VMD Tcl script that draws the C-alpha trace (Angstrom):
set ca {
  {34.66 48.99 4.64}
  {31.67 50.75 6.07}
  {33.38 51.30 9.45}
  {36.39 52.88 7.80}
  {34.16 55.15 5.79}
  {32.16 56.15 8.85}
  {35.39 57.13 10.71}
  {36.49 59.23 7.82}
  {33.04 60.73 7.69}
  {33.42 61.87 11.30}
  {36.69 63.54 10.44}
  {35.10 65.19 7.49}
  {32.08 66.30 9.46}
  {34.09 69.15 11.01}
  {35.06 70.22 7.53}
  {31.45 70.05 6.37}
  {30.29 72.22 9.26}
  {32.22 75.09 7.82}
  {31.42 74.46 4.12}
  {28.54 75.62 2.12}
  {25.45 73.43 2.26}
  {25.58 72.82 -1.50}
  {29.06 71.47 -1.18}
  {27.85 69.28 1.61}
  {25.21 67.74 -0.67}
  {27.80 67.16 -3.39}
  {30.09 65.37 -0.96}
  {27.29 63.15 0.29}
  {26.30 62.29 -3.26}
  {29.90 61.38 -4.14}
  {30.21 59.39 -0.95}
  {26.96 57.52 -1.64}
  {28.02 56.71 -5.22}
  {31.44 55.52 -4.04}
  {29.87 53.33 -1.38}
  {27.38 51.84 -3.86}
  {30.18 51.26 -6.33}
  {32.35 49.52 -3.73}
  {29.45 47.37 -2.53}
  {28.50 46.49 -6.11}
  {32.07 45.44 -6.89}
  {32.23 43.40 -3.69}
  {29.02 41.58 -4.59}
  {30.10 41.14 -8.22}
  {33.49 39.79 -7.11}
  {31.68 37.44 -4.77}
  {29.58 36.18 -7.77}
  {29.29 32.72 -6.28}
  {26.64 31.89 -3.73}
  {27.79 32.06 -0.19}
  {27.74 28.86 1.89}
  {24.67 29.90 3.87}
  {22.83 30.70 0.65}
  {23.62 27.24 -0.68}
  {22.33 25.68 2.51}
  {19.13 27.74 2.39}
  {18.54 26.81 -1.25}
  {19.19 23.14 -0.48}
  {16.73 23.24 2.44}
  {14.11 24.94 0.29}
  {14.55 22.27 -2.40}
  {14.27 19.54 0.23}
  {11.08 21.15 1.57}
  {9.52 21.24 -1.90}
  {10.52 17.62 -2.55}
  {9.12 16.61 0.83}
  {5.81 18.33 0.06}
  {5.63 16.61 -3.34}
  {6.47 13.23 -1.80}
  {3.84 13.79 0.89}
  {1.19 14.56 -1.72}
  {2.16 11.47 -3.72}
  {2.10 9.33 -0.56}
  {-1.35 10.65 0.38}
  {-2.71 9.81 -3.09}
  {-1.15 6.34 -3.01}
  {-2.48 5.69 0.48}
  {-5.97 6.82 -0.55}
  {-5.91 4.36 -3.47}
  {-4.60 1.59 -1.21}
  {-7.27 2.30 1.41}
  {-10.01 2.21 -1.24}
  {-8.58 -1.08 -2.55}
  {-8.48 -2.55 0.96}
  {-12.04 -1.49 1.80}
  {-13.41 -2.82 -1.48}
  {-11.53 -6.09 -1.19}
  {-12.50 -6.48 2.46}
  {-16.20 -6.33 1.60}
  {-15.78 -8.74 -1.33}
  {-13.66 -11.19 0.64}
  {-16.02 -11.10 3.63}
  {-19.01 -11.98 1.44}
  {-16.99 -14.69 -0.34}
  {-15.91 -16.17 3.00}
  {-19.54 -16.31 4.20}
  {-20.76 -18.01 1.03}
  {-17.83 -20.44 0.93}
  {-18.27 -21.28 4.63}
  {-21.85 -22.28 3.86}
  {-20.61 -24.38 0.94}
  {-17.99 -26.01 3.17}
  {-20.63 -26.93 5.76}
  {-22.86 -28.45 3.06}
  {-19.94 -30.41 1.58}
  {-18.84 -31.69 4.99}
  {-22.38 -32.95 5.59}
  {-22.41 -34.66 2.20}
  {-19.00 -36.24 2.91}
  {-20.32 -37.67 6.18}
  {-23.38 -39.07 4.37}
  {-21.19 -40.60 1.68}
  {-18.88 -42.12 4.29}
  {-21.89 -43.68 5.96}
  {-23.22 -45.02 2.68}
  {-19.72 -46.21 1.75}
  {-19.61 -48.25 4.95}
  {-22.97 -49.86 4.13}
  {-21.93 -50.45 0.54}
  {-18.61 -51.94 1.66}
  {-20.52 -54.45 3.81}
  {-22.81 -55.21 0.88}
  {-19.80 -55.71 -1.42}
  {-18.15 -58.05 1.10}
  {-21.39 -60.05 1.43}
  {-21.78 -60.25 -2.35}
  {-18.17 -61.41 -2.77}
  {-18.75 -64.11 -0.18}
  {-22.00 -65.10 -1.93}
  {-20.16 -65.20 -5.28}
  {-17.48 -67.44 -3.79}
  {-20.14 -69.72 -2.34}
  {-21.97 -69.71 -5.69}
  {-18.78 -70.61 -7.56}
  {-18.10 -73.47 -5.15}
  {-21.69 -74.65 -5.50}
  {-21.44 -74.53 -9.33}
  {-18.19 -76.46 -9.29}
  {-19.75 -79.10 -7.04}
  {-22.87 -79.19 -9.22}
  {-20.73 -79.53 -12.35}
  {-18.80 -82.45 -10.79}
  {-22.07 -84.06 -9.76}
  {-23.51 -83.66 -13.26}
  {-20.35 -85.07 -14.78}
  {-20.62 -88.12 -12.52}
  {-24.29 -88.50 -13.34}
  {-23.61 -87.99 -17.08}
  {-20.89 -90.62 -16.96}
  {-23.16 -93.00 -15.05}
  {-25.98 -92.34 -17.53}
  {-23.60 -92.91 -20.42}
  {-22.54 -96.27 -18.91}
  {-26.17 -97.19 -18.28}
  {-27.13 -96.22 -21.80}
  {-24.30 -98.37 -23.25}
  {-25.42 -101.31 -21.15}
  {-29.04 -100.84 -22.19}
  {-28.24 -100.58 -25.86}
  {-25.82 -103.47 -25.74}
  {-28.35 -105.74 -24.18}
}
mol new
graphics top color blue
foreach p $ca { graphics top sphere $p radius 0.5 }
foreach p [lrange $ca 0 end-1] q [lrange $ca 1 end] { graphics top cylinder $p $q radius 0.2 }
display resetview
């Protein structure tokens, strides 16, 4: 529309050369108002956003969302890093103390295994001694029974005579 108007303006320029300057100003004013009116109607009729405008708005929204996500990620990472550093120090000290405890317990286990071996030998010896003692008691009991029976027979003979 602007090209058409500019062509007509060239044709009218010869006319304007011969007209009074006041008339020239009036024509330019009318032309400017008509152009503004046509452009305003074209924009009003176009009311919807153009495709490129939609794309630009979408990209701007994506940029804002990306910035917000980046800020949130930085805050989350800072918290995570603080958590990791704090836990690393705590876990390192716990590992050192528990390693010392493990060494002490391993030493105690070895001592107890050694004493268990000695005690196992002692228990085996005592069981053998108990078995020998039981056998000796049984033999002594049999011997006493024989002697008691012999004494009883001797006592009967002595009292009968």
